[in-house]
C-alpha positions in Angstrom: 79.9 21.4 123.5 80.1 22.3 119.9 78.4 24.9 117.7 75.4 22.3 116.6 74.6 21.2 120.1 74.6 25.0 121.0 72.5 25.6 118.7 69.9 23.1 120.1 70.2 23.6 123.5 69.1 27.5 123.2 66.7 26.5 120.5 64.9 24.3 122.8 65.1 27.1 125.6 63.8 29.9 123.3 59.9 31.2 124.2 58.9 31.6 120.5 55.3 33.8 121.1 52.8 33.5 117.4 51.4 36.5 116.3 52.9 38.8 118.4 53.6 41.7 118.2 51.1 41.7 115.3 49.7 38.4 113.4 52.1 36.8 111.4 55.0 37.5 113.0 56.9 34.8 115.4 58.8 36.7 118.2 61.3 34.7 119.7 61.7 35.3 123.2 65.4 35.4 124.7 64.1 36.4 128.4 63.8 32.5 128.7 67.5 32.2 128.0 68.7 35.6 130.3 66.6 33.7 133.3 69.2 30.7 133.8 72.7 31.4 134.6 74.0 28.6 133.2 72.4 29.1 129.8 73.7 33.1 129.8 77.2 31.5 131.0 77.1 29.3 127.5 76.4 32.2 125.3 79.4 34.3 127.4 81.7 31.7 126.6 81.0 31.0 123.1 81.1 34.7 122.5 84.4 34.7 124.3 85.6 32.8 121.8 84.9 34.9 119.1 86.6 38.0 121.3 90.0 36.2 121.6 89.2 35.3 117.5 88.8 38.6 116.4 90.7 40.4 119.0 88.3 42.5 120.2 89.1 45.7 122.2 85.6 46.9 123.0 82.5 45.5 123.8 79.2 47.1 122.3 75.8 46.4 122.3 72.6 47.4 121.1 69.8 48.5 123.3 68.3 47.1 125.3 68.5 43.0 125.2 71.7 43.5 123.7 72.9 45.3 126.6 72.7 42.4 129.1 74.5 40.0 127.2 77.1 42.6 126.1 78.0 43.5 129.3 78.2 40.1 130.8 80.7 39.8 128.0 82.6 42.5 128.8 83.0 41.5 132.4 84.3 38.4 131.2 86.8 39.3 129.2 87.6 42.4 130.9 86.5 44.8 127.9 85.1 48.1 128.0 81.6 48.0 127.5 79.6 50.8 124.8 75.8 51.2 125.0 74.3 51.7 121.8 71.5 54.1 123.0 68.1 54.6 121.2 68.2 58.1 119.5 67.4 61.1 122.4 69.3 58.4 125.7 72.6 59.6 125.9 73.6 62.5 127.7 77.5 63.6 126.3 78.0 64.5 122.7 76.7 61.5 120.0 76.8 61.0 116.4 73.4 59.3 114.9 72.9 56.8 112.5 69.1 55.8 110.9 67.8 53.2 109.7 64.6 51.6 108.1 62.1 49.9 110.0 59.7 47.8 108.0 57.0 51.2 108.7 59.4 54.1 109.0 63.1 55.1 110.2 64.6 54.4 114.0 68.2 55.6 115.4 71.1 54.5 117.1 73.5 56.6 118.7 77.1 56.4 120.5 79.3 59.2 122.6 81.9 60.5 120.0 84.3 59.3 122.1 83.0 55.8 122.4 86.5 54.8 120.9 89.6 55.5 119.8 90.6 55.9 116.3 92.1 51.6 115.1 89.9 50.1 118.7 88.8 46.9 117.2 85.0 46.6 118.4 82.1 43.2 118.5 78.6 44.1 118.2 76.2 42.5 120.1 72.8 42.1 119.9 70.2 39.6 120.8 69.2 38.5 117.0 69.9 39.4 113.6 66.3 40.5 111.7 66.6 42.6 108.7 70.6 43.5 109.7 69.5 47.5 109.7 70.1 48.1 113.5 73.6 46.5 113.5 74.4 47.9 110.5 73.5 51.2 111.8 75.3 50.8 114.9 78.9 49.3 112.9 78.4 52.7 110.8 78.3 54.7 113.8 81.9 53.1 115.0 83.2 53.5 111.7 82.5 57.4 111.8 84.5 57.3 114.9 87.7 55.4 113.6 86.6 52.2 115.0 87.3 48.8 112.9 84.0 46.8 113.7 86.0 43.0 114.2 82.4 41.7 114.0 79.0 41.2 115.1 77.5 38.5 117.1 73.4 37.6 117.8 71.9 34.9 120.0 69.4 34.5 117.3 69.9 34.9 113.2 66.4 34.8 111.1 67.6 34.0 107.5 65.0 34.3 105.9 65.2 37.7 106.6 68.5 38.7 105.0 70.0 40.8 107.8 73.2 37.8 108.1 73.7 38.2 104.6 73.4 42.3 104.4 75.8 42.2 107.1 78.2 39.8 105.6 77.8 41.6 102.3 79.4 45.1 104.1 82.3 43.4 105.5 81.2 42.2 108.8 82.4 38.8 110.2 78.9 37.5 111.6 78.2 34.4 114.8 75.0 33.8 115.8 74.8 31.2 118.0 71.2 29.8 116.3 69.2 30.2 113.7 65.1 29.8 113.5 63.1 29.4 110.4 59.6 31.3 110.1 58.2 27.2 109.9 59.8 26.5 113.3 
């Protein structure tokens, strides 16, 4: 299936929950995608092409929905998997990076030995909104010598400008589909 067909296929299967978690927000629920083995397979196959094209050494994924797809992709590609966790969840020496939320800040961490200098990393998450989490994750890998080969997500929310921010930071960005606020 080509990229337009894939986007239409996924968008038809994403559940939109209006006014959650607060009025005016359209929550794009990807659990509907994860509940269908054929859809998981299609997404993993699409991201596998990115891994090959980008010469990826490591698959990293952002806590928590990113873990589902990132783990499956790492398995498919026979690559190491690195979790990017919320601060305080990893047991060994870590590096941490703060990022802005709508109201306040949060932080993500990786272990200091999550990659070797020069390893090419693909960072996976469920969606790109403002791009803050993925930018923070990218900075973590760069801080320990990794090369961020790209970032990948199921959904892009382009009106929130995250994909542009990631591209402006020099990252290859691939989202399988995009939603406008009106959809």
